[in-house]
PDB file of N, CA, C and O in Angstrom:
ATOM      1  N   UNK A   1       0.847  -1.176   0.000  1.00  0.00           N
ATOM      2  CA  UNK A   1       0.000   0.000   0.000  1.00  0.00           C
ATOM      3  C   UNK A   1       0.892   1.239   0.000  1.00  0.00           C
ATOM      4  O   UNK A   1       1.898   1.303   0.706  1.00  0.00           O
ATOM      5  N   UNK A   2       0.510   2.187  -0.783  1.00  0.00           N
ATOM      6  CA  UNK A   2       1.227   3.465  -0.809  1.00  0.00           C
ATOM      7  C   UNK A   2       0.291   4.538  -0.262  1.00  0.00           C
ATOM      8  O   UNK A   2      -0.903   4.567  -0.561  1.00  0.00           O
ATOM      9  N   UNK A   3       0.870   5.411   0.543  1.00  0.00           N
ATOM     10  CA  UNK A   3       0.081   6.524   1.066  1.00  0.00           C
ATOM     11  C   UNK A   3       0.827   7.825   0.796  1.00  0.00           C
ATOM     12  O   UNK A   3       2.054   7.854   0.703  1.00  0.00           O
ATOM     13  N   UNK A   4       0.065   8.878   0.676  1.00  0.00           N
ATOM     14  CA  UNK A   4       0.660  10.202   0.481  1.00  0.00           C
ATOM     15  C   UNK A   4       0.472  10.983   1.783  1.00  0.00           C
ATOM     16  O   UNK A   4      -0.629  11.046   2.329  1.00  0.00           O
ATOM     17  N   UNK A   5       1.551  11.567   2.262  1.00  0.00           N
ATOM     18  CA  UNK A   5       1.499  12.366   3.482  1.00  0.00           C
ATOM     19  C   UNK A   5       1.470  13.842   3.138  1.00  0.00           C
ATOM     20  O   UNK A   5       2.059  14.285   2.152  1.00  0.00           O
ATOM     21  N   UNK A   6       0.779  14.582   3.963  1.00  0.00           N
ATOM     22  CA  UNK A   6       0.807  16.028   3.798  1.00  0.00           C
ATOM     23  C   UNK A   6       2.160  16.538   4.290  1.00  0.00           C
ATOM     24  O   UNK A   6       2.863  15.830   5.010  1.00  0.00           O
ATOM     25  N   UNK A   7       2.522  17.741   3.914  1.00  0.00           N
ATOM     26  CA  UNK A   7       3.775  18.304   4.438  1.00  0.00           C
ATOM     27  C   UNK A   7       3.807  18.353   5.965  1.00  0.00           C
ATOM     28  O   UNK A   7       4.849  18.111   6.575  1.00  0.00           O
ATOM     29  N   UNK A   8       2.683  18.660   6.571  1.00  0.00           N
ATOM     30  CA  UNK A   8       2.630  18.698   8.036  1.00  0.00           C
ATOM     31  C   UNK A   8       2.865  17.319   8.639  1.00  0.00           C
ATOM     32  O   UNK A   8       3.561  17.192   9.646  1.00  0.00           O
ATOM     33  N   UNK A   9       2.289  16.286   8.027  1.00  0.00           N
ATOM     34  CA  UNK A   9       2.490  14.922   8.524  1.00  0.00           C
ATOM     35  C   UNK A   9       3.954  14.500   8.371  1.00  0.00           C
ATOM     36  O   UNK A   9       4.531  13.894   9.273  1.00  0.00           O
ATOM     37  N   UNK A  10       4.542  14.828   7.223  1.00  0.00           N
ATOM     38  CA  UNK A  10       5.958  14.515   7.014  1.00  0.00           C
ATOM     39  C   UNK A  10       6.827  15.238   8.038  1.00  0.00           C
ATOM     40  O   UNK A  10       7.766  14.661   8.586  1.00  0.00           O
ATOM     41  N   UNK A  11       6.511  16.497   8.289  1.00  0.00           N
ATOM     42  CA  UNK A  11       7.274  17.279   9.269  1.00  0.00           C
ATOM     43  C   UNK A  11       7.169  16.651  10.657  1.00  0.00           C
ATOM     44  O   UNK A  11       8.164  16.561  11.377  1.00  0.00           O
ATOM     45  N   UNK A  12       5.970  16.218  11.032  1.00  0.00           N
ATOM     46  CA  UNK A  12       5.775  15.596  12.327  1.00  0.00           C
ATOM     47  C   UNK A  12       6.628  14.330  12.455  1.00  0.00           C
ATOM     48  O   UNK A  12       7.272  14.110  13.481  1.00  0.00           O
ATOM     49  N   UNK A  13       6.627  13.514  11.425  1.00  0.00           N
ATOM     50  CA  UNK A  13       7.426  12.290  11.457  1.00  0.00           C
ATOM     51  C   UNK A  13       8.914  12.628  11.542  1.00  0.00           C
ATOM     52  O   UNK A  13       9.645  12.024  12.328  1.00  0.00           O
ATOM     53  N   UNK A  14       9.358  13.584  10.741  1.00  0.00           N
ATOM     54  CA  UNK A  14      10.768  13.982  10.781  1.00  0.00           C
ATOM     55  C   UNK A  14      11.161  14.512  12.163  1.00  0.00           C
ATOM     56  O   UNK A  14      12.250  14.226  12.660  1.00  0.00           O
ATOM     57  N   UNK A  15      10.275  15.274  12.765  1.00  0.00           N
ATOM     58  CA  UNK A  15      10.534  15.809  14.103  1.00  0.00           C
ATOM     59  C   UNK A  15      10.690  14.675  15.109  1.00  0.00           C
ATOM     60  O   UNK A  15      11.578  14.709  15.961  1.00  0.00           O
ATOM     61  N   UNK A  16       9.823  13.671  15.006  1.00  0.00           N
ATOM     62  CA  UNK A  16       9.917  12.520  15.909  1.00  0.00           C
ATOM     63  C   UNK A  16      11.232  11.766  15.689  1.00  0.00           C
ATOM     64  O   UNK A  16      11.871  11.336  16.649  1.00  0.00           O
ATOM     65  N   UNK A  17      11.624  11.611  14.454  1.00  0.00           N
ATOM     66  CA  UNK A  17      12.881  10.911  14.153  1.00  0.00           C
ATOM     67  C   UNK A  17      14.079  11.697  14.667  1.00  0.00           C
ATOM     68  O   UNK A  17      15.021  11.118  15.209  1.00  0.00           O
ATOM     69  N   UNK A  18      14.044  13.010  14.500  1.00  0.00           N
ATOM     70  CA  UNK A  18      15.159  13.843  14.957  1.00  0.00           C
ATOM     71  C   UNK A  18      15.288  13.838  16.474  1.00  0.00           C
ATOM     72  O   UNK A  18      16.373  14.050  17.016  1.00  0.00           O
ATOM     73  N   UNK A  19      14.170  13.592  17.152  1.00  0.00           N
ATOM     74  CA  UNK A  19      14.212  13.528  18.607  1.00  0.00           C
ATOM     75  C   UNK A  19      14.999  12.323  19.110  1.00  0.00           C
ATOM     76  O   UNK A  19      15.405  12.278  20.271  1.00  0.00           O
ATOM     77  N   UNK A  20      15.209  11.355  18.233  1.00  0.00           N
ATOM     78  CA  UNK A  20      16.038  10.207  18.582  1.00  0.00           C
ATOM     79  C   UNK A  20      15.319   9.052  19.246  1.00  0.00           C
ATOM     80  O   UNK A  20      15.913   7.991  19.438  1.00  0.00           O
ATOM     81  N   UNK A  21      14.070   9.226  19.598  1.00  0.00           N
ATOM     82  CA  UNK A  21      13.336   8.144  20.264  1.00  0.00           C
ATOM     83  C   UNK A  21      12.948   7.048  19.283  1.00  0.00           C
ATOM     84  O   UNK A  21      12.829   5.883  19.663  1.00  0.00           O
ATOM     85  N   UNK A  22      12.752   7.418  18.024  1.00  0.00           N
ATOM     86  CA  UNK A  22      12.324   6.473  17.004  1.00  0.00           C
ATOM     87  C   UNK A  22      13.402   6.381  15.929  1.00  0.00           C
ATOM     88  O   UNK A  22      14.073   7.366  15.619  1.00  0.00           O
ATOM     89  N   UNK A  23      13.556   5.195  15.370  1.00  0.00           N
ATOM     90  CA  UNK A  23      14.621   4.971  14.395  1.00  0.00           C
ATOM     91  C   UNK A  23      14.161   5.113  12.948  1.00  0.00           C
ATOM     92  O   UNK A  23      14.939   5.511  12.081  1.00  0.00           O
ATOM     93  N   UNK A  24      12.886   4.786  12.687  1.00  0.00           N
ATOM     94  CA  UNK A  24      12.396   4.824  11.302  1.00  0.00           C
ATOM     95  C   UNK A  24      11.005   5.439  11.250  1.00  0.00           C
ATOM     96  O   UNK A  24      10.285   5.487  12.247  1.00  0.00           O
ATOM     97  N   UNK A  25      10.651   5.905  10.059  1.00  0.00           N
ATOM     98  CA  UNK A  25       9.302   6.434   9.857  1.00  0.00           C
ATOM     99  C   UNK A  25       8.270   5.337  10.069  1.00  0.00           C
ATOM    100  O   UNK A  25       7.176   5.601  10.568  1.00  0.00           O
ATOM    101  N   UNK A  26       8.611   4.112   9.694  1.00  0.00           N
ATOM    102  CA  UNK A  26       7.697   2.983   9.880  1.00  0.00           C
ATOM    103  C   UNK A  26       7.390   2.770  11.358  1.00  0.00           C
ATOM    104  O   UNK A  26       6.260   2.454  11.730  1.00  0.00           O
ATOM    105  N   UNK A  27       8.419   2.947  12.200  1.00  0.00           N
ATOM    106  CA  UNK A  27       8.218   2.794  13.641  1.00  0.00           C
ATOM    107  C   UNK A  27       7.271   3.868  14.164  1.00  0.00           C
ATOM    108  O   UNK A  27       6.394   3.580  14.977  1.00  0.00           O
ATOM    109  N   UNK A  28       7.441   5.085  13.709  1.00  0.00           N
ATOM    110  CA  UNK A  28       6.564   6.184  14.119  1.00  0.00           C
ATOM    111  C   UNK A  28       5.129   5.878  13.696  1.00  0.00           C
ATOM    112  O   UNK A  28       4.197   6.032  14.485  1.00  0.00           O
ATOM    113  N   UNK A  29       4.957   5.447  12.450  1.00  0.00           N
ATOM    114  CA  UNK A  29       3.617   5.148  11.957  1.00  0.00           C
ATOM    115  C   UNK A  29       3.001   3.950  12.667  1.00  0.00           C
ATOM    116  O   UNK A  29       1.800   3.935  12.935  1.00  0.00           O
ATOM    117  N   UNK A  30       3.818   2.948  12.972  1.00  0.00           N
ATOM    118  CA  UNK A  30       3.332   1.767  13.708  1.00  0.00           C
ATOM    119  C   UNK A  30       2.753   2.175  15.053  1.00  0.00           C
ATOM    120  O   UNK A  30       1.670   1.732  15.434  1.00  0.00           O
ATOM    121  N   UNK A  31       3.480   3.019  15.766  1.00  0.00           N
ATOM    122  CA  UNK A  31       3.011   3.469  17.075  1.00  0.00           C
ATOM    123  C   UNK A  31       1.765   4.335  16.921  1.00  0.00           C
ATOM    124  O   UNK A  31       0.818   4.206  17.697  1.00  0.00           O
ATOM    125  N   UNK A  32       1.764   5.205  15.936  1.00  0.00           N
ATOM    126  CA  UNK A  32       0.604   6.065  15.708  1.00  0.00           C
ATOM    127  C   UNK A  32      -0.635   5.225  15.406  1.00  0.00           C
ATOM    128  O   UNK A  32      -1.715   5.511  15.922  1.00  0.00           O
ATOM    129  N   UNK A  33      -0.490   4.209  14.588  1.00  0.00           N
ATOM    130  CA  UNK A  33      -1.627   3.350  14.246  1.00  0.00           C
ATOM    131  C   UNK A  33      -2.093   2.545  15.454  1.00  0.00           C
ATOM    132  O   UNK A  33      -3.293   2.339  15.638  1.00  0.00           O
ATOM    133  N   UNK A  34      -1.152   2.090  16.274  1.00  0.00           N
ATOM    134  CA  UNK A  34      -1.523   1.351  17.482  1.00  0.00           C
ATOM    135  C   UNK A  34      -2.316   2.253  18.424  1.00  0.00           C
ATOM    136  O   UNK A  34      -3.323   1.832  18.994  1.00  0.00           O
ATOM    137  N   UNK A  35      -1.860   3.492  18.583  1.00  0.00           N
ATOM    138  CA  UNK A  35      -2.573   4.442  19.437  1.00  0.00           C
ATOM    139  C   UNK A  35      -3.953   4.769  18.870  1.00  0.00           C
ATOM    140  O   UNK A  35      -4.919   4.915  19.619  1.00  0.00           O
ATOM    141  N   UNK A  36      -4.041   4.882  17.564  1.00  0.00           N
ATOM    142  CA  UNK A  36      -5.317   5.139  16.904  1.00  0.00           C
ATOM    143  C   UNK A  36      -6.286   3.988  17.176  1.00  0.00           C
ATOM    144  O   UNK A  36      -7.465   4.216  17.450  1.00  0.00           O
ATOM    145  N   UNK A  37      -5.792   2.765  17.102  1.00  0.00           N
ATOM    146  CA  UNK A  37      -6.620   1.592  17.380  1.00  0.00           C
ATOM    147  C   UNK A  37      -7.072   1.579  18.840  1.00  0.00           C
ATOM    148  O   UNK A  37      -8.235   1.292  19.127  1.00  0.00           O
ATOM    149  N   UNK A  38      -6.160   1.889  19.763  1.00  0.00           N
ATOM    150  CA  UNK A  38      -6.513   1.949  21.179  1.00  0.00           C
ATOM    151  C   UNK A  38      -7.576   3.024  21.422  1.00  0.00           C
ATOM    152  O   UNK A  38      -8.506   2.817  22.202  1.00  0.00           O
ATOM    153  N   UNK A  39      -7.437   4.162  20.758  1.00  0.00           N
ATOM    154  CA  UNK A  39      -8.414   5.246  20.890  1.00  0.00           C
ATOM    155  C   UNK A  39      -9.787   4.777  20.422  1.00  0.00           C
ATOM    156  O   UNK A  39     -10.789   5.022  21.094  1.00  0.00           O
ATOM    157  N   UNK A  40      -9.840   4.103  19.269  1.00  0.00           N
ATOM    158  CA  UNK A  40     -11.115   3.598  18.751  1.00  0.00           C
ATOM    159  C   UNK A  40     -11.761   2.615  19.718  1.00  0.00           C
ATOM    160  O   UNK A  40     -12.968   2.668  19.952  1.00  0.00           O
ATOM    161  N   UNK A  41     -10.953   1.714  20.281  1.00  0.00           N
ATOM    162  CA  UNK A  41     -11.506   0.740  21.227  1.00  0.00           C
ATOM    163  C   UNK A  41     -12.008   1.426  22.491  1.00  0.00           C
ATOM    164  O   UNK A  41     -13.077   1.087  22.998  1.00  0.00           O
ATOM    165  N   UNK A  42     -11.244   2.389  23.003  1.00  0.00           N
ATOM    166  CA  UNK A  42     -11.664   3.114  24.211  1.00  0.00           C
ATOM    167  C   UNK A  42     -12.949   3.888  23.952  1.00  0.00           C
ATOM    168  O   UNK A  42     -13.835   3.942  24.805  1.00  0.00           O
ATOM    169  N   UNK A  43     -13.042   4.482  22.777  1.00  0.00           N
ATOM    170  CA  UNK A  43     -14.259   5.228  22.435  1.00  0.00           C
ATOM    171  C   UNK A  43     -15.454   4.290  22.342  1.00  0.00           C
ATOM    172  O   UNK A  43     -16.538   4.628  22.819  1.00  0.00           O
ATOM    173  N   UNK A  44     -15.278   3.119  21.737  1.00  0.00           N
ATOM    174  CA  UNK A  44     -16.363   2.148  21.623  1.00  0.00           C
ATOM    175  C   UNK A  44     -16.800   1.664  23.007  1.00  0.00           C
ATOM    176  O   UNK A  44     -17.992   1.481  23.257  1.00  0.00           O
ATOM    177  N   UNK A  45     -15.839   1.458  23.899  1.00  0.00           N
ATOM    178  CA  UNK A  45     -16.177   1.046  25.262  1.00  0.00           C
ATOM    179  C   UNK A  45     -16.938   2.147  25.978  1.00  0.00           C
ATOM    180  O   UNK A  45     -17.890   1.872  26.710  1.00  0.00           O
ATOM    181  N   UNK A  46     -16.524   3.397  25.772  1.00  0.00           N
ATOM    182  CA  UNK A  46     -17.211   4.527  26.399  1.00  0.00           C
ATOM    183  C   UNK A  46     -18.648   4.619  25.901  1.00  0.00           C
ATOM    184  O   UNK A  46     -19.570   4.821  26.692  1.00  0.00           O
ATOM    185  N   UNK A  47     -18.843   4.470  24.587  1.00  0.00           N
ATOM    186  CA  UNK A  47     -20.192   4.531  24.011  1.00  0.00           C
ATOM    187  C   UNK A  47     -21.052   3.420  24.601  1.00  0.00           C
ATOM    188  O   UNK A  47     -22.205   3.656  24.962  1.00  0.00           O
ATOM    189  N   UNK A  48     -20.509   2.223  24.701  1.00  0.00           N
ATOM    190  CA  UNK A  48     -21.265   1.107  25.271  1.00  0.00           C
ATOM    191  C   UNK A  48     -21.615   1.373  26.730  1.00  0.00           C
ATOM    192  O   UNK A  48     -22.731   1.085  27.163  1.00  0.00           O
ATOM    193  N   UNK A  49     -20.670   1.919  27.488  1.00  0.00           N
ATOM    194  CA  UNK A  49     -20.916   2.254  28.890  1.00  0.00           C
ATOM    195  C   UNK A  49     -22.036   3.282  29.015  1.00  0.00           C
ATOM    196  O   UNK A  49     -22.914   3.145  29.867  1.00  0.00           O
ATOM    197  N   UNK A  50     -22.007   4.301  28.176  1.00  0.00           N
ATOM    198  CA  UNK A  50     -23.056   5.331  28.207  1.00  0.00           C
ATOM    199  C   UNK A  50     -24.403   4.722  27.828  1.00  0.00           C
ATOM    200  O   UNK A  50     -25.422   5.032  28.444  1.00  0.00           O
ATOM    201  N   UNK A  51     -24.408   3.862  26.824  1.00  0.00           N
ATOM    202  CA  UNK A  51     -25.674   3.202  26.434  1.00  0.00           C
ATOM    203  C   UNK A  51     -26.245   2.384  27.581  1.00  0.00           C
ATOM    204  O   UNK A  51     -27.450   2.414  27.831  1.00  0.00           O
ATOM    205  N   UNK A  52     -25.380   1.653  28.279  1.00  0.00           N
ATOM    206  CA  UNK A  52     -25.841   0.857  29.421  1.00  0.00           C
ATOM    207  C   UNK A  52     -26.421   1.753  30.513  1.00  0.00           C
ATOM    208  O   UNK A  52     -27.440   1.419  31.117  1.00  0.00           O
ATOM    209  N   UNK A  53     -25.772   2.892  30.767  1.00  0.00           N
ATOM    210  CA  UNK A  53     -26.271   3.808  31.794  1.00  0.00           C
ATOM    211  C   UNK A  53     -27.602   4.430  31.383  1.00  0.00           C
ATOM    212  O   UNK A  53     -28.494   4.607  32.212  1.00  0.00           O
ATOM    213  N   UNK A  54     -27.727   4.759  30.107  1.00  0.00           N
ATOM    214  CA  UNK A  54     -28.994   5.314  29.616  1.00  0.00           C
ATOM    215  C   UNK A  54     -30.095   4.269  29.733  1.00  0.00           C
ATOM    216  O   UNK A  54     -31.198   4.574  30.186  1.00  0.00           O
ATOM    217  N   UNK A  55     -29.798   3.034  29.324  1.00  0.00           N
ATOM    218  CA  UNK A  55     -30.792   1.961  29.435  1.00  0.00           C
ATOM    219  C   UNK A  55     -31.207   1.746  30.887  1.00  0.00           C
ATOM    220  O   UNK A  55     -32.388   1.553  31.175  1.00  0.00           O
ATOM    221  N   UNK A  56     -30.228   1.779  31.811  1.00  0.00           N
ATOM    222  CA  UNK A  56     -30.535   1.608  33.230  1.00  0.00           C
ATOM    223  C   UNK A  56     -31.395   2.761  33.740  1.00  0.00           C
ATOM    224  O   UNK A  56     -32.313   2.548  34.532  1.00  0.00           O
ATOM    225  N   UNK A  57     -31.100   3.978  33.290  1.00  0.00           N
ATOM    226  CA  UNK A  57     -31.892   5.139  33.715  1.00  0.00           C
ATOM    227  C   UNK A  57     -33.311   5.051  33.175  1.00  0.00           C
ATOM    228  O   UNK A  57     -34.267   5.387  33.875  1.00  0.00           O
ATOM    229  N   UNK A  58     -33.449   4.604  31.940  1.00  0.00           N
ATOM    230  CA  UNK A  58     -34.789   4.446  31.361  1.00  0.00           C
ATOM    231  C   UNK A  58     -35.567   3.392  32.137  1.00  0.00           C
ATOM    232  O   UNK A  58     -36.739   3.586  32.461  1.00  0.00           O
ATOM    233  N   UNK A  59     -34.906   2.275  32.432  1.00  0.00           N
ATOM    234  CA  UNK A  59     -35.567   1.212  33.190  1.00  0.00           C
ATOM    235  C   UNK A  59     -35.968   1.707  34.578  1.00  0.00           C
ATOM    236  O   UNK A  59     -37.074   1.425  35.039  1.00  0.00           O
ATOM    237  N   UNK A  60     -35.077   2.445  35.247  1.00  0.00           N
ATOM    238  CA  UNK A  60     -35.400   2.977  36.575  1.00  0.00           C
ATOM    239  C   UNK A  60     -36.556   3.962  36.501  1.00  0.00           C
ATOM    240  O   UNK A  60     -37.384   4.024  37.410  1.00  0.00           O
ATOM    241  N   UNK A  61     -36.614   4.732  35.422  1.00  0.00           N
ATOM    242  CA  UNK A  61     -37.688   5.727  35.292  1.00  0.00           C
ATOM    243  C   UNK A  61     -39.047   5.074  35.140  1.00  0.00           C
ATOM    244  O   UNK A  61     -40.069   5.692  35.437  1.00  0.00           O
ATOM    245  N   UNK A  62     -39.071   3.839  34.681  1.00  0.00           N
ATOM    246  CA  UNK A  62     -40.355   3.125  34.538  1.00  0.00           C
ATOM    247  C   UNK A  62     -40.951   2.778  35.892  1.00  0.00           C
ATOM    248  O   UNK A  62     -42.151   2.529  36.007  1.00  0.00           O
ATOM    249  N   UNK A  63     -40.097   2.763  36.929  1.00  0.00           N
ATOM    250  CA  UNK A  63     -40.544   2.389  38.267  1.00  0.00           C
ATOM    251  C   UNK A  63     -40.530   3.574  39.226  1.00  0.00           C
ATOM    252  O   UNK A  63     -40.673   3.397  40.436  1.00  0.00           O
ATOM    253  N   UNK A  64     -40.362   4.763  38.699  1.00  0.00           N
ATOM    254  CA  UNK A  64     -40.276   5.969  39.511  1.00  0.00           C
ATOM    255  C   UNK A  64     -41.374   6.930  39.070  1.00  0.00           C
ATOM    256  O   UNK A  64     -41.559   7.157  37.875  1.00  0.00           O
ATOM    257  N   UNK A  65     -42.097   7.492  40.026  1.00  0.00           N
ATOM    258  CA  UNK A  65     -43.129   8.446  39.626  1.00  0.00           C
ATOM    259  C   UNK A  65     -42.510   9.669  38.949  1.00  0.00           C
ATOM    260  O   UNK A  65     -41.379  10.046  39.254  1.00  0.00           O
ATOM    261  N   UNK A  66     -43.252  10.280  38.036  1.00  0.00           N
ATOM    262  CA  UNK A  66     -42.705  11.449  37.343  1.00  0.00           C
ATOM    263  C   UNK A  66     -42.468  12.615  38.308  1.00  0.00           C
ATOM    264  O   UNK A  66     -43.115  12.736  39.348  1.00  0.00           O
ATOM    265  N   UNK A  67     -41.522  13.458  37.920  1.00  0.00           N
ATOM    266  CA  UNK A  67     -41.169  14.628  38.729  1.00  0.00           C
ATOM    267  C   UNK A  67     -41.583  15.872  37.957  1.00  0.00           C
ATOM    268  O   UNK A  67     -41.347  15.985  36.754  1.00  0.00           O
ATOM    269  N   UNK A  68     -42.203  16.801  38.673  1.00  0.00           N
ATOM    270  CA  UNK A  68     -42.550  18.077  38.056  1.00  0.00           C
ATOM    271  C   UNK A  68     -41.249  18.865  37.885  1.00  0.00           C
ATOM    272  O   UNK A  68     -40.545  19.138  38.857  1.00  0.00           O
ATOM    273  N   UNK A  69     -40.947  19.218  36.657  1.00  0.00           N
ATOM    274  CA  UNK A  69     -39.661  19.821  36.326  1.00  0.00           C
ATOM    275  C   UNK A  69     -39.379  21.137  37.029  1.00  0.00           C
ATOM    276  O   UNK A  69     -38.262  21.365  37.496  1.00  0.00           O
ATOM    277  N   UNK A  70     -40.388  22.014  37.109  1.00  0.00           N
ATOM    278  CA  UNK A  70     -40.140  23.342  37.674  1.00  0.00           C
ATOM    279  C   UNK A  70     -39.736  23.280  39.149  1.00  0.00           C
ATOM    280  O   UNK A  70     -38.732  23.891  39.514  1.00  0.00           O
ATOM    281  N   UNK A  71     -40.469  22.574  40.011  1.00  0.00           N
ATOM    282  CA  UNK A  71     -40.028  22.489  41.413  1.00  0.00           C
ATOM    283  C   UNK A  71     -38.662  21.794  41.549  1.00  0.00           C
ATOM    284  O   UNK A  71     -37.871  22.149  42.422  1.00  0.00           O
ATOM    285  N   UNK A  72     -38.397  20.835  40.709  1.00  0.00           N
ATOM    286  CA  UNK A  72     -37.114  20.132  40.752  1.00  0.00           C
ATOM    287  C   UNK A  72     -35.974  21.097  40.448  1.00  0.00           C
ATOM    288  O   UNK A  72     -34.983  21.137  41.177  1.00  0.00           O
ATOM    289  N   UNK A  73     -36.108  21.873  39.379  1.00  0.00           N
ATOM    290  CA  UNK A  73     -35.071  22.833  38.998  1.00  0.00           C
ATOM    291  C   UNK A  73     -34.943  23.927  40.051  1.00  0.00           C
ATOM    292  O   UNK A  73     -33.833  24.343  40.385  1.00  0.00           O
ATOM    293  N   UNK A  74     -36.062  24.389  40.571  1.00  0.00           N
ATOM    294  CA  UNK A  74     -36.009  25.430  41.606  1.00  0.00           C
ATOM    295  C   UNK A  74     -35.285  24.912  42.855  1.00  0.00           C
ATOM    296  O   UNK A  74     -34.559  25.664  43.505  1.00  0.00           O
ATOM    297  N   UNK A  75     -35.477  23.641  43.189  1.00  0.00           N
ATOM    298  CA  UNK A  75     -34.770  23.046  44.325  1.00  0.00           C
ATOM    299  C   UNK A  75     -33.266  23.034  44.102  1.00  0.00           C
ATOM    300  O   UNK A  75     -32.495  23.320  45.018  1.00  0.00           O
ATOM    301  N   UNK A  76     -32.850  22.705  42.884  1.00  0.00           N
ATOM    302  CA  UNK A  76     -31.425  22.709  42.555  1.00  0.00           C
ATOM    303  C   UNK A  76     -30.861  24.116  42.674  1.00  0.00           C
ATOM    304  O   UNK A  76     -29.779  24.312  43.227  1.00  0.00           O
ATOM    305  N   UNK A  77     -31.595  25.094  42.155  1.00  0.00           N
ATOM    306  CA  UNK A  77     -31.141  26.486  42.221  1.00  0.00           C
ATOM    307  C   UNK A  77     -31.015  26.931  43.679  1.00  0.00           C
ATOM    308  O   UNK A  77     -30.044  27.596  44.042  1.00  0.00           O
ATOM    309  N   UNK A  78     -31.979  26.572  44.506  1.00  0.00           N
ATOM    310  CA  UNK A  78     -31.926  26.942  45.925  1.00  0.00           C
ATOM    311  C   UNK A  78     -30.708  26.325  46.615  1.00  0.00           C
ATOM    312  O   UNK A  78     -30.055  26.979  47.428  1.00  0.00           O
ATOM    313  N   UNK A  79     -30.408  25.081  46.293  1.00  0.00           N
ATOM    314  CA  UNK A  79     -29.236  24.428  46.898  1.00  0.00           C
ATOM    315  C   UNK A  79     -27.941  25.121  46.469  1.00  0.00           C
ATOM    316  O   UNK A  79     -27.030  25.287  47.280  1.00  0.00           O
ATOM    317  N   UNK A  80     -27.855  25.524  45.207  1.00  0.00           N
ATOM    318  CA  UNK A  80     -26.673  26.254  44.752  1.00  0.00           C
ATOM    319  C   UNK A  80     -26.546  27.594  45.466  1.00  0.00           C
ATOM    320  O   UNK A  80     -25.456  27.996  45.871  1.00  0.00           O
ATOM    321  N   UNK A  81     -27.671  28.273  45.612  1.00  0.00           N
ATOM    322  CA  UNK A  81     -27.627  29.571  46.299  1.00  0.00           C
ATOM    323  C   UNK A  81     -27.221  29.418  47.762  1.00  0.00           C
ATOM    324  O   UNK A  81     -26.464  30.233  48.289  1.00  0.00           O
ATOM    325  N   UNK A  82     -27.726  28.368  48.417  1.00  0.00           N
ATOM    326  CA  UNK A  82     -27.352  28.124  49.813  1.00  0.00           C
ATOM    327  C   UNK A  82     -25.866  27.800  49.915  1.00  0.00           C
ATOM    328  O   UNK A  82     -25.176  28.293  50.807  1.00  0.00           O
ATOM    329  N   UNK A  83     -25.380  26.975  49.003  1.00  0.00           N
ATOM    330  CA  UNK A  83     -23.973  26.613  49.030  1.00  0.00           C
ATOM    331  C   UNK A  83     -23.093  27.833  48.779  1.00  0.00           C
ATOM    332  O   UNK A  83     -22.037  27.976  49.396  1.00  0.00           O
ATOM    333  N   UNK A  84     -23.520  28.701  47.887  1.00  0.00           N
ATOM    334  CA  UNK A  84     -22.772  29.929  47.609  1.00  0.00           C
ATOM    335  C   UNK A  84     -22.741  30.824  48.838  1.00  0.00           C
ATOM    336  O   UNK A  84     -21.700  31.395  49.162  1.00  0.00           O
ATOM    337  N   UNK A  85     -23.882  30.955  49.533  1.00  0.00           N
ATOM    338  CA  UNK A  85     -23.940  31.795  50.723  1.00  0.00           C
ATOM    339  C   UNK A  85     -23.096  31.230  51.861  1.00  0.00           C
ATOM    340  O   UNK A  85     -22.464  31.979  52.606  1.00  0.00           O
ATOM    341  N   UNK A  86     -23.092  29.908  51.988  1.00  0.00           N
ATOM    342  CA  UNK A  86     -22.277  29.268  53.033  1.00  0.00           C
ATOM    343  C   UNK A  86     -20.798  29.407  52.742  1.00  0.00           C
ATOM    344  O   UNK A  86     -19.986  29.491  53.664  1.00  0.00           O
ATOM    345  N   UNK A  87     -20.435  29.433  51.447  1.00  0.00           N
ATOM    346  CA  UNK A  87     -19.035  29.554  51.056  1.00  0.00           C
ATOM    347  C   UNK A  87     -18.526  30.987  51.088  1.00  0.00           C
ATOM    348  O   UNK A  87     -17.318  31.222  51.050  1.00  0.00           O
ATOM    349  N   UNK A  88     -19.445  31.945  51.157  1.00  0.00           N
ATOM    350  CA  UNK A  88     -19.031  33.360  51.106  1.00  0.00           C
ATOM    351  C   UNK A  88     -18.525  33.871  52.421  1.00  0.00           C
ATOM    352  O   UNK A  88     -18.145  35.038  52.525  1.00  0.00           O
TER     353      UNK A  88
END
């Protein structure tokens, strides 16, 4: 496979090589691809975790009476104001 790099990508690789930590451009790309793969897996795990939490919240809401939004929000605002006054 052949790939074309942008000037910025080439510069980044050259900078890494000049730093002395890496010996070849292939080594730099290998590590970059491994990190990219790890990022994708971590993101997929995060999405799955969020989906599970949303599903659990939906299930819990089926067994919880509805809350009137305005009093709920006003309660939160009052708690913030009290905390601010106590901290002042």
